[in-house]
N, C-alpha and C positions, 0 to 999 in steps of 0.2 A: 333405612331398611323401605319401613311399608311405604315410601314416596315411589319409591325403587323399583317396587310388585308393579303399583301402580302404574305407572310409565309401561312397565314389560308388559303387564295386560293390556294396557289400548295400544300397544306395540300391534305385539299379534291378534287386536278384531282387528286392527285397519286390514293389519295385510289379509283377513280373510276374509272380507268383504267382501273384494271380486265372486264369492265364492255365490257371496246369498244375493249379489244382484240381480237383477231381470229386467227385460230387453222391455221398455214401455210402448202402447200406443204406438204412437210417431215414432220409435226409431224402427220396428215392426213395420209398418208403414215405407216409411223410409228405402229400410231393405229392400223389398218386394219392388216397390219402387226403378231401382236402381238391376234388378237381378233383370228384371221387369222390358224394362223401359216404359210400361206404359203409362196409361193413369190410374190409380186406384178409389177402387169402388165402395168399398167397407171393410172392416174389419174386426173381427167379432176374436175375442178370448175362448179358447174353445180345451179336450184332450188327444192325445194321440201316445196307445199307449201305456196308461197311465202320466203323464206328460204332460203338465202347462205348454199351451204352443198357439201362437195366433193365427187365426185362417185368416188370412189376405186377398182377396178378390182385385182381380187387379184386370183394363182391356187395355190391351196390346196396343201395335201402332199399326197390328195388320185386322184387328175388328175382332179379335179372338179374347170371349171372356176366362181368364187363367185362376185355380187359386194354388195361391203360395201358402206353408206351413212355413212361421215362421218358429224357431225352438222359444219358448222366452226366458231358462234361465242361460244362453247363449249368444243369441240373436243368429245362430246356423239356417240354412234352410235345412229341405228336409223335403 
């Protein structure tokens, strides 16, 4: 019975892992690069509305510098 409870607990924790996962600096750079088609200049972690975000500065193919915000928790662009 104890091993069954341990197994169930481990499975529940494994299912909850995506909620705890966070996007890495490299992943945020890749998302911003794909979204802009440009070259990543800088990546830094900051907050927006109390939530952690990656602030990614990119140079677009048109020569413009843009800032793209990426949610740390989900990897979505804001």
